[in-house]
C-alpha positions as CSV (number, residue, x, y, z in Angstrom):
1,X,-123.0,24.0,-19.1
2,X,-124.1,22.7,-15.6
3,X,-122.6,19.4,-14.3
4,X,-124.1,16.4,-13.9
5,X,-124.4,13.5,-11.9
6,X,-123.9,10.2,-13.6
7,X,-122.7,6.6,-12.7
8,X,-119.1,6.2,-14.4
9,X,-118.8,3.6,-17.3
10,X,-115.3,3.4,-17.4
11,X,-114.3,3.9,-13.2
12,X,-116.8,1.0,-12.0
13,X,-116.6,-1.7,-9.6
14,X,-120.0,-2.6,-8.4
15,X,-122.7,-0.1,-10.1
16,X,-120.0,3.3,-10.9
17,X,-121.4,4.8,-8.1
18,X,-118.4,5.8,-6.3
19,X,-116.6,6.5,-9.6
20,X,-119.2,8.8,-10.6
21,X,-119.1,10.5,-7.5
22,X,-115.4,11.1,-8.0
23,X,-115.8,12.0,-11.6
24,X,-118.4,14.9,-10.4
25,X,-116.0,16.4,-7.9
26,X,-113.1,15.6,-9.4
27,X,-111.5,13.4,-7.0
28,X,-109.6,10.0,-7.0
29,X,-112.1,7.3,-6.8
30,X,-110.4,6.0,-4.6
31,X,-111.1,8.3,-1.8
32,X,-114.8,8.0,-2.7
33,X,-114.4,3.9,-1.9
34,X,-112.9,4.4,1.4
35,X,-115.6,6.7,2.5
36,X,-118.2,4.4,1.1
37,X,-116.8,1.3,2.9
38,X,-116.0,3.4,6.1
39,X,-120.0,4.3,5.9
40,X,-120.8,0.7,5.3
41,X,-118.9,-1.1,8.3
42,X,-120.8,0.7,11.5
43,X,-123.9,-1.5,11.0
44,X,-124.2,-1.2,6.9
45,X,-125.8,2.0,7.1
46,X,-123.9,2.8,3.9
47,X,-124.9,-0.2,1.9
48,X,-128.6,0.8,1.5
49,X,-127.9,4.2,-0.1
50,X,-125.6,3.4,-2.2
51,X,-127.6,0.6,-4.1
52,X,-130.3,3.1,-3.9
53,X,-128.2,5.8,-5.9
54,X,-127.1,3.1,-8.4
55,X,-130.4,1.8,-9.0
56,X,-132.9,4.4,-8.8
57,X,-131.3,7.7,-8.6
58,X,-128.1,8.0,-10.5
59,X,-128.6,7.5,-14.5
60,X,-125.9,6.2,-17.0
61,X,-123.8,8.7,-19.0
62,X,-125.7,9.1,-22.0
63,X,-123.8,7.4,-25.4
64,X,-122.5,10.6,-26.5
65,X,-121.5,12.1,-23.7
66,X,-117.6,13.0,-23.1
67,X,-115.3,15.1,-21.1
68,X,-113.8,16.8,-24.2
69,X,-117.6,18.3,-25.3
70,X,-117.5,19.5,-21.4
71,X,-114.3,21.1,-21.9
72,X,-115.2,22.5,-25.1
73,X,-118.8,24.3,-23.8
74,X,-116.5,25.4,-21.0
75,X,-114.2,27.5,-22.9
76,X,-116.8,28.8,-25.0
77,X,-118.4,30.2,-22.0
78,X,-115.4,31.3,-20.5
79,X,-114.8,33.4,-24.1
80,X,-118.2,34.7,-24.2
81,X,-117.5,36.5,-20.7
82,X,-114.4,38.0,-21.5
83,X,-115.8,39.8,-24.8
84,X,-118.7,41.2,-22.6
């Protein structure tokens, strides 16, 4: 299963964009938030892309999406590779 970028529903401050990016790259969301603030400071060039991502591009996580489901599917794929 391929990774998909979703807005975070649990690690959310404004729109869940930074939390979603952090979940996708498996890093702490604080690092992503600091980067977003640093981009927003010099002339606000990070604010517009943030809201574009949050409002138009990144979808919310589906209700049936879980990390456990991803891990189970990954384990099945790895087991199939080992068998081949």
